[in-house]
N, C-alpha and C positions, 0 to 999 in steps of 0.2 A: 461369568457374567450374569449369574443370578441375583448376585449382590447389586449388580447395577440397576437390574430390572426392578427389584424391591424398592430401591431408594427412588427411582424414577415414578415408581408408583405412589410413593407416599408423597413424593413432592408434589405430584400433580393434584393430589385432595386439596392442596393448600394454594395454588398457584392461583386461583381465582378471587381470592380474599382481598377485596377492596381495600380493607382497612389496613392493609399491609403496607403502609407507607415508611421506607425507611429514614430512620432519624427521627420520627414523626413530624417531619416537615410537610410543608404545603405541596400539592401536586404540581403548582407552578414553579416552585424554587426548584423542586426536582427535576423537572424539565429544562430549566435554565443551567442546572446542572450537566444535565446531558449535553445540551446545546455548546456548553464550553467546553466539554471533551471532544465533541465535534469538530467545532472550530480549532480547537489545539492540533486535532489531527490533520487538519486542513493547513493550518499554518506550518506544521513542519515537512508535509507532503509537498507544499508550495515551494519552501525553502529549499528543499531537496532536488527538485525538478526545475527550480527558475533558472538555471543556467541554460536550458535547453534552448528556449527563445533568444537567449543572449549570447549565444556559442561565439558567434563570430564578432561582435561588437567587443567581448571582452579579449577575445584572441588578439584582435588587432590592436587593443590599447596596449598590450603587454608584447607583441610581435611575437606571440606563439601560434603554431598551427592549430586548426579545429581538432586535431585528433588530440593534440597536448592540452589543448582547452577541455577537452573530454573529460580529464583528471578530475574536474571539478564533481563529475558525477561518480567516478571511481572511487575517491577518498570517503564520500559519507557512507557510501554502501560497506565497504570493508570494515570501518569503524563501528557503523551500526549492528553488523553480523557479530562482531567481536562484543561489542557492549550491551546486547540485548541478554545475553545468558549472563555475564558477570555481574553487570548491574543488578539485574533480576535477585541473584543469588546475593550479592554483597548487601544488597537494601532490603531483604526478605521482612527484618522487623521493623521497618521504618514505616510510618504512617504513609499511604499511597497520595494522600492529597498534596503533602509536602514534596514527594518526589516528582509528581506532577507539574508542581509550580516549579520547580529547580530545572525540570527538563525543558519546560517553556520560557524560562530564563535566558538559556543557553543559547539557542537558535538567534533570540533578540540579540543578543551580544554579538553573536557571528555575523549577524545581517550588519550591524554597524561596523564590526571590523573589516568586511568586505567592502563595504562602501567608502571606505577612508584609505584603504590598501594602497601604498605606493609601488608594491611590487605583486608579481603573479604568485611567489611562495606564501605571501601573508593571506592572499585568497584560499590557497590550499589549507592554510593554518584554520581560517575561519569554517574551512568545510570538515576538518577534523570535528571542530565542535559540534556541527549541525549533525555528524555521524553519531556521536555519543548521545545527543539529544534524540535522535529518532530512536534509535535501539531503545533507550529507558521509556520512552513515553509511549510508543507502540506497545512493548511489555506489559506497561501497567495499565493503559487506558483502554486497551480493546475487550478487556473483560470486564468493565466495572458497570456496565449496565444495570445489572442486577443489585448493585448496591445504592443505585440512584432513584429507581423508580418501583413503582409497584410491580410484582411478581407477573402479574397478565399482560406488563407493558414491556417486558424485557426485550421480546423480540421486536417491536417497534422502536426501542430506544436504540438497540444495536444496530438496526439498519440507518437510523439516523446518524450514530455515529461514524458507522462504514460509508457513509454517503459522501462524507469529507473528501475520500480517495479521489474519486472522480471531478468532485467540485473543484479540486486542485487542478486538474488539468482544464477544465471548461472554464473556470473564472481565474487562477491564480497565475499559470503560464502565459494565457494570453495578455491579461492586464498588466502583467510584468514585462513581457514584450513590448507592449504598446508604452508603457512609462518608459522603457527603455530607449525608444524610437523618438520620444517627444524631449525627454529630459537627461537621456544617459542611462546607461545600466546601473552606474553608481547609487542613482536616484531610485531606481527599482529596489535595492537593497536595502536601503535607507527605510523607504517605505514600508517595507516587510518587518525592518525592526521595531517601528513605531506601532504600526499593528499588532505585533506580538506582544509586545509592553501593555498595550491597552489591554489584550485577552488575558494576561497575568492578573491583571487588576480584578477583572469579571471573576476568573477562577477563585480567588481568594476570598471573593465575595459569595459566591454559591454553591461550592464544593465543600460538602460537610467533611470533617475529620473521618478518615478511611484506615483504621487500623488494620494490619494484615490479617486475614482470614485463615491461611495456611502458609508454609513455610517452604519455598521452593529450593531445593538442594541439587548439586550438581548428579547427584545420584538418581534423583528423579528425572532430570534430562535425560542422562544416559538410558536409564532403562525405556522411557519413552522412545528414543530412538531406535532402540532395538526391536521395535514392533515393525511387522511386515508392512502395517499400513503406513506407518509414517514413513520408512524407506520409501514407498512408492510414491507418497506424496513430495517426497524430496527431487526425487528423479523427475518428474512430471513439471514439477515447479522450475527446476533447474534450467530445463530444455525451454520451455515457455518464454518464462522470463530473460532467460539469456538471448533468444530469439528478440524479443520486442525492445528491450533496453539497447542491445548490439543495432539496433535500427533506428530507434524513435529519437535517442540521443542527439542523432544527426541528421534528424528530419529538416532541420532549417537549412543546411549546406546542401541538401538534396532539393528542396524546393526552391531555392537560391540560384542553384547553378542548374539543375536539370529542367525544371517546371520553369525557370527565370521568370520568377515574380519578385516585387520588392517586399521591404520589409512588413508595410503596412498590408498587403495582401498575405502575407505570412502569418499575421497575427488572425487575419480571419480564417484562415484556414485551420489553423490549430484550436480555435474555437469552436469551428463544425465539428474538428474532431473529438473535443473534450464533450461536446453536446451528445454525440452519439456514445461516449463513453458512459455517460450518466445513464442513458438507455440500457446498453449493455449489462452496466452493473445490477440493475432491478431485474433485465430479463434472466440473466445468470442466477441470480439469487431465488427466483421462483424455479427456474429448470433444474439446478440441482438438487433440489430437494428429494426430487424422485428418480433422477438420472444423473448420479454424481461424474461418474466416468463418462458418460456421453456429452454431457455438457462440458465437461474440461477437453474433450478430444474435438468437439465442436468447434469451441473456442480458439484452439490451436490450428485447426485446418483453415479457419476464417484469416487467421493472423497471416498464416503462408500463402494464402491465397489473396491477400491483398498486397503482401510486399513483393511477391515472386514477379508477378507483372507490371510492378509499379514503376521500374526502369524504361518501360515501353510506353505504357499508357500515362504514366505520370510527366510525360512531356508535353501534355495538353492540360489546361486548367481544369476542364470538367472530369478527365481520366484521373486526375490527382486528387479531386476533391470526392469523387464515387468510391476511390480505394481507402482514403484516409475515413471516409464514414465507416465502411466495412470494418478497417482497422481498428477505430476506436470502439464500436460495438463489441468485436471480438475481446480487446483485451478488457473493455470494463467487465468483463465477466471472470476474467482469469483470477483476480484477487480472491472472489468470494468463493470459486472453484477450490483454490488452493487451501485456505483458509478452513472450509468447510470440511477436507478431506483431513487436514491434520487435527481437526477438531474431534471428528468421527474416530480417528485412529486410536484415540487415549482420549477416551471422555471422562476417566477417572482423574486426570491429570490436566485441567483447563488451561491454568496459568502455564505450564511446561509447553503445553502445544502450542500457545499463543509465543511463546519465547522461540520455538525452533520454526515456526512459520515466520517469526519477523526475522530471525538470523538467516534463514535460508533464502528469504526473499531477498534482503538487503544484500548479501554477499553475492547473489547473482545479478543484482542491478550492476554491482561495481565490476562484475567480470565482464558482462555485455557490454558496458562503456567502454572498458578498456580494450577488449577485442575489437569492438567496432571501431573504435579510434584508432588502433593499430592498421586494421584494414583499410579505413579511410586516408591515412597518410601514406599509404602503400600502394594504394590504387584509386578507386574514386566512390563517390556516394550510391553510384548504381550497383557497385559491386558488393557494397554493405548491405544493400536491399535484400540481394538474390542469398549471400550468406544466410542473413537472418530467415529469410523464408525456408530455405532448406531445413535449417534448424530446428523450425517450429513443424516442419512434416514430420520430422523423427517422433515427435510425441504420438502420432497415430500408430506407428509400430511399435512404440513404447506401451501403449494401452493395451495391447495382446497382451504382454507379459504381466500388467498389472490387472488383467481380468478379474483374477481372484479377490484381489482386495477390493476393485470396486463393485464386485457382487457382496463381499462382507459388508461394505458400507450399504449397499442398496437394503440387505435385509435387515441391517440394524434399524433403519428407516420404518421399514415394513413391519417389525415384529416389536418394535419398543414403541412406535407412533408417538416418536417424541415431536415437541412442539417447541416454538421460542420460548413458551411460559412452561415447560414439562421437562424433567429429568435433571440430572445433577448439573448440567452445565449451566441452566436457567436459573436454578436455586443459588448456584454459586457465583454467578454474576460472570462466567465464562461465556466466549461466543457460542452464541446459538447454532442450530445446524441450519438457519437461514438467517443469512446477514447480508447486507451490501457493503461489498469492501474491495489495500495496498496498497 
């Protein structure tokens, strides 16, 4: 670790150099590039979770159950988990700007295909395309802040990029649900397709050429996966994301069947959930710097505390709103906790850490949606919530076994005094230790 410490010290010396503007571009254009990457993540995240608010409408259109309609969430997660490492390795020598544009064109085409699909299997084909785009865009885009803005602004730029994730919930899903209610679910997908094409044009204008800095090979991914901290991050991420997406994917059927509210009110409830998620995102990003393990455990405990009583208290509007708010705050902190844990476990290989973070997160989304769908078709939305709450509670038990990894992460923060503008992660454009984020 001494080499790493020396590197951090040397980069810290130059981190505050205001003249260090990437590619000699103006700060305005550099920040427009950051915003375009943020909007790109917003687009792929919204496209991925758009079916959550439209689940019952799409299912009834094709005569499939809500659980079967949940495959629209399972398929992208599987493909994203597979494509994240494979695409990153296969395109390691390709300009990252070109890859970002390719991965934003793909979901645009996928949305248009879903909008005109005459059968459910074609909708699933479009979701395959979405999954490949998610795996590629996330793996390439999450670590680019350091190559787009001045070094002292890397932390702020990365926070902006990762803020796109809760924005996808607070704006994307409720807006898509509203459009689906007014004009039909196909119009919601078509609208996302048009939006994404416009974004592609912006990215071509403001993102500079970004030749790869280092090549990520499968051996690097394998070595990163062998570290104790990475394995702890995988275990914690798996349980929390499984609990969340095993339940949240089917929150619309729950609100319609248990809380007994109409589509318009569902949209409002999801909007409140998303707003709480934004607050949780930034609260988690602040707390995880000093207390990485405790913040992760607290988020999991709150998810459990929100979903377990939902079948009882969620029968009333006020109870559902209160618990959804707690749930939103809790899950808003999860991606930043997970991403920070992965980044700190292998600070020497930031892109490899991003790939493993993306792959594990997306794989668990698909597993959660699949398991929740199977439980829903065989029981009820209330049972799904109970199962998810119990799974989240397991994280508290697992945290004790991961105490050593959490202590090492805490020690890394204390002894190295890393900030978003210091250390190898910041200088290379990797996700910093404090970010708002998946």
